[in-house]
C-alpha positions in Angstrom: 50.4 39.5 2.6 50.8 42.9 1.2 54.2 44.8 1.6 53.0 48.2 0.3 52.4 51.6 2.1 50.0 53.6 0.5 50.7 56.6 -1.8 48.6 59.1 0.2 50.4 58.6 3.4 53.8 58.6 1.3 53.0 61.8 0.1 51.6 63.0 3.3 55.1 62.1 5.1 57.2 64.5 2.8 54.7 67.0 2.4 55.1 67.2 6.2 58.6 66.9 6.5 58.8 69.9 3.8 56.5 72.2 5.9 58.4 71.6 8.9 61.7 72.4 7.3 60.1 75.7 5.5 58.9 76.9 9.1 62.5 75.9 10.5 65.8 77.9 10.3 66.9 77.1 7.3 69.4 75.0 5.7 72.0 74.8 8.3 75.2 74.2 5.6 74.2 77.5 4.7 73.6 79.1 8.0 76.8 77.9 10.1 75.5 80.2 13.4 78.6 81.4 14.6 76.9 83.5 17.4 75.7 80.1 18.5 79.3 78.7 19.8 78.9 76.3 22.8 75.1 75.1 21.7 74.6 71.7 23.7 75.4 68.5 21.5 71.9 66.7 21.2 71.9 63.3 18.9 68.6 62.2 20.1 65.1 62.9 20.2 61.6 60.8 21.0 58.2 61.5 19.6 55.1 59.6 19.5 55.1 59.1 23.1 58.4 57.6 23.3 57.5 54.9 20.6 59.5 56.4 17.9 63.5 57.2 19.2 65.6 59.0 16.5 69.0 59.1 16.2 71.7 61.5 14.7 74.1 59.5 12.4 77.8 59.9 13.7 78.8 64.0 13.4 75.2 65.2 13.0 73.1 66.9 15.8 69.2 67.4 16.4 68.6 71.2 15.4 66.2 72.0 18.4 64.4 75.2 16.5 63.3 73.1 13.8 61.8 70.2 16.3 58.0 69.9 16.1 56.4 67.5 18.3 52.5 66.7 17.0 50.1 64.2 18.2 50.9 61.0 16.9 54.3 62.2 15.5 56.1 65.1 14.6 59.4 66.4 12.7 63.2 66.7 13.0 65.7 68.3 11.3 69.5 67.5 11.5 72.5 68.7 10.3 76.3 68.6 10.9 77.2 69.5 14.5 79.3 72.3 13.8 77.0 74.2 11.7 74.4 74.2 14.5 77.4 75.7 16.8 78.4 72.8 18.7 82.2 72.7 19.4 84.0 70.2 18.0 85.9 68.6 14.8 83.1 67.5 12.7 84.9 67.6 9.1 84.6 63.5 8.6 80.8 64.0 8.2 79.9 65.5 5.0 77.6 69.0 4.9 74.2 67.6 4.6 70.9 68.7 5.9 68.6 65.4 6.9 64.9 65.7 7.7 62.7 63.3 9.3 58.9 63.2 9.7 57.1 60.3 12.0 53.4 59.2 11.2 51.3 56.6 12.5 51.8 53.7 10.0 48.8 52.5 7.8 49.3 49.2 5.9 52.3 47.5 5.6 56.1 48.4 5.6 57.2 50.8 3.4 59.0 49.8 -0.2 61.0 51.3 -2.7 58.1 50.7 -5.5 55.7 52.9 -3.5 58.5 55.4 -2.8 58.9 55.7 -6.6 55.3 55.8 -7.3 55.1 59.1 -5.0 57.9 60.7 -6.4 56.4 60.6 -9.9 57.0 62.5 -12.1 60.6 63.4 -10.7 63.0 60.7 -12.4 64.1 58.1 -9.9 67.9 57.9 -10.2 68.6 54.8 -7.6 66.7 52.6 -5.6 67.5 50.2 -2.7 66.1 48.5 0.1 68.4 48.7 3.0 67.1 46.4 6.0 63.9 48.1 6.8 64.9 51.2 5.0 63.5 51.8 1.5 65.6 54.4 0.0 65.5 56.1 -3.7 67.6 58.9 -5.1 65.3 61.3 -7.2 66.1 64.3 -9.3 64.3 67.3 -10.6 61.9 67.5 -7.9 60.9 70.9 -6.7 61.4 70.1 -3.0 61.6 74.0 -2.3 64.7 74.2 -0.1 66.9 77.1 -1.4 70.7 76.5 -1.6 70.5 72.2 -2.2 70.5 70.3 -5.2 67.6 69.0 -6.9 69.0 65.6 -6.4 68.2 63.9 -3.2 67.9 61.1 -0.9 64.0 60.1 0.3 63.2 56.9 2.2 61.3 55.5 4.8 61.0 52.7 7.4 58.5 51.1 10.0 59.0 51.4 13.7 56.6 50.4 16.5 53.7 50.9 14.7 54.6 54.3 12.9 56.4 55.2 9.7 59.4 57.2 9.7 59.9 59.6 6.6 63.7 60.9 6.0 65.1 63.0 3.1 69.1 64.3 2.7 69.8 67.1 0.8 73.2 68.6 0.2 74.6 71.4 -1.9 75.3 70.7 -5.5 78.4 69.4 -4.9 78.3 68.0 -1.8 79.3 64.2 -1.0 76.3 63.5 0.7 74.5 63.3 -3.2 76.4 60.0 -3.6 76.2 56.7 -2.0 77.9 57.8 1.5 74.2 59.9 1.6 72.5 56.2 1.2 74.9 55.0 3.9 74.3 58.0 6.3 70.4 57.4 6.0 70.9 53.5 6.5 72.7 54.1 9.4 70.4 56.6 10.9 67.6 54.1 10.0 69.4 51.1 12.3 70.3 53.1 14.9 66.9 54.8 15.8 65.2 51.4 15.1 67.4 49.8 17.9 66.9 52.7 20.4 63.0 52.8 19.5 63.1 49.2 20.6 65.0 49.3 23.5 62.5 52.2 24.7 59.5 50.5 23.7 60.7 47.2 25.9 59.6 47.1 29.5 62.4 46.0 31.7 63.1 42.3 32.8 62.5 42.1 36.3 64.2 39.4 38.7 61.6 36.9 39.4 60.5 37.0 43.1 62.0 34.5 45.4 59.7 31.5 46.3 59.5 32.1 50.2 57.8 28.8 50.6 60.7 26.6 49.4 63.0 29.1 51.7 60.8 28.5 54.7 60.7 24.4 54.3 64.6 24.3 53.8 64.8 26.0 57.5 62.7 23.3 59.1 
């Protein structure tokens, strides 16, 4: 059975993600939004008719102003909670901007080979398959996000008939450019897969009692 995802779909996912980011409110780590203190803490968002539930990694929150729901998918932006005006202490989470784009799945699950191919001609610095998450780090790609290093992480995973494309951007000196960035996206993918599976699974109901047996026992 093939284990690839089509290059056009990879490209579409990445393009949709960048388009959503360009239309959003900018890089959260460059826009602290100090005037938004007290913003509600939102760490989960549902897309695709609740078939896909995306959960923010610890210390990160959903940017409501950048969330876009589209037929069959959508776009979500995550940033460290305090940069979005959420009260609390989040210094344990490195400054980073995470984008997630959801699109219907075509073919089998994503692989690092397909992601690497879609990133060409940008050089791929690292690639790894962390569970369902295919993940690569690339350099030199013109992602169009002002203030973020050209080196960044890209990944994709499948869930409930959809593909979720994720990217993580950080400043040039950001800790998330290293292995911690890969760990953040891996945890996000695992949490989101688990939450999506729970939402998609129908509740288990207790079986109805056998009234005939009860009637016989009373006679």
